[in-house]
C-alpha atoms as an extended CHARMM CRD file, in Angstrom:
* protein
*
        41  EXT
         1         1  MET       CA              0.0450000000        0.0090000000       -0.0380000000  PROA      1               0.0000000000
         2         2  GLU       CA              2.9370000000        2.2730000000        0.6340000000  PROA      2               0.0000000000
         3         3  LEU       CA              3.9840000000        1.9150000000       -3.0150000000  PROA      3               0.0000000000
         4         4  VAL       CA              0.3880000000        3.1320000000       -4.2400000000  PROA      4               0.0000000000
         5         5  THR       CA              0.1880000000        5.9750000000       -1.7660000000  PROA      5               0.0000000000
         6         6  ALA       CA              3.8170000000        7.0940000000       -2.8210000000  PROA      6               0.0000000000
         7         7  LEU       CA              2.6540000000        7.0910000000       -6.3540000000  PROA      7               0.0000000000
         8         8  TYR       CA             -0.4850000000        9.2080000000       -5.5990000000  PROA      8               0.0000000000
         9         9  LYS       CA              1.3920000000       11.6590000000       -3.6560000000  PROA      9               0.0000000000
        10        10  ALA       CA              4.1210000000       12.1040000000       -6.2320000000  PROA      10              0.0000000000
        11        11  ALA       CA              1.5690000000       12.4700000000       -9.1010000000  PROA      11              0.0000000000
        12        12  ILE       CA             -0.4250000000       15.0730000000       -7.1750000000  PROA      12              0.0000000000
        13        13  THR       CA              2.5710000000       16.9900000000       -5.6000000000  PROA      13              0.0000000000
        14        14  GLY       CA              4.9100000000       16.7710000000       -8.5460000000  PROA      14              0.0000000000
        15        15  LEU       CA              7.8510000000       15.8910000000       -6.0680000000  PROA      15              0.0000000000
        16        16  PRO       CA              9.7960000000       12.4910000000       -5.5060000000  PROA      16              0.0000000000
        17        17  VAL       CA              8.6980000000       10.4290000000       -2.5550000000  PROA      17              0.0000000000
        18        18  ARG       CA             11.1730000000        8.2500000000       -0.9110000000  PROA      18              0.0000000000
        19        19  ARG       CA             10.4570000000        4.9410000000        0.8100000000  PROA      19              0.0000000000
        20        20  GLY       CA              9.5350000000        5.3920000000        4.5310000000  PROA      20              0.0000000000
        21        21  GLU       CA              8.7550000000        9.0580000000        3.9620000000  PROA      21              0.0000000000
        22        22  ILE       CA              4.8070000000        8.6810000000        4.4400000000  PROA      22              0.0000000000
        23        23  ASP       CA              4.2900000000        8.3570000000        8.1870000000  PROA      23              0.0000000000
        24        24  ALA       CA              1.2440000000        9.0110000000       10.4340000000  PROA      24              0.0000000000
        25        25  ALA       CA              2.0190000000       12.6890000000       10.1980000000  PROA      25              0.0000000000
        26        26  ASP       CA              1.7850000000       12.8440000000        6.5090000000  PROA      26              0.0000000000
        27        27  PRO       CA             -1.5700000000       14.0310000000        5.1110000000  PROA      27              0.0000000000
        28        28  PHE       CA             -1.3820000000       11.0330000000        2.5300000000  PROA      28              0.0000000000
        29        29  TYR       CA             -1.1120000000        8.4710000000        5.2970000000  PROA      29              0.0000000000
        30        30  GLY       CA             -4.8830000000        8.5330000000        5.6770000000  PROA      30              0.0000000000
        31        31  SER       CA             -6.1430000000        9.6020000000        2.4630000000  PROA      31              0.0000000000
        32        32  LEU       CA             -4.9110000000        9.0920000000       -1.1660000000  PROA      32              0.0000000000
        33        33  ASN       CA             -5.7140000000       12.6020000000       -2.0080000000  PROA      33              0.0000000000
        34        34  GLY       CA             -3.5870000000       14.0860000000        1.0260000000  PROA      34              0.0000000000
        35        35  GLY       CA             -6.6450000000       15.6910000000        2.3890000000  PROA      35              0.0000000000
        36        36  ARG       CA             -7.2500000000       17.7810000000       -0.9850000000  PROA      36              0.0000000000
        37        37  PRO       CA            -10.8550000000       17.0730000000       -1.9710000000  PROA      37              0.0000000000
        38        38  GLU       CA            -10.4470000000       19.0630000000       -5.2650000000  PROA      38              0.0000000000
        39        39  VAL       CA             -7.8740000000       16.5440000000       -6.5860000000  PROA      39              0.0000000000
        40        40  PHE       CA            -10.3880000000       13.9290000000       -7.5080000000  PROA      40              0.0000000000
        41        41  ARG       CA            -13.1980000000       16.0030000000       -9.0580000000  PROA      41              0.0000000000
């Protein structure tokens, strides 16, 4: 699941994501849109 989340985060933010970077403090940890509802509209 971390790989899928990292792909979404990289696609949305335009920034590279390193393994282990997404932790409980990251907005993408709990939601694939990173808390940005406008992303999937």
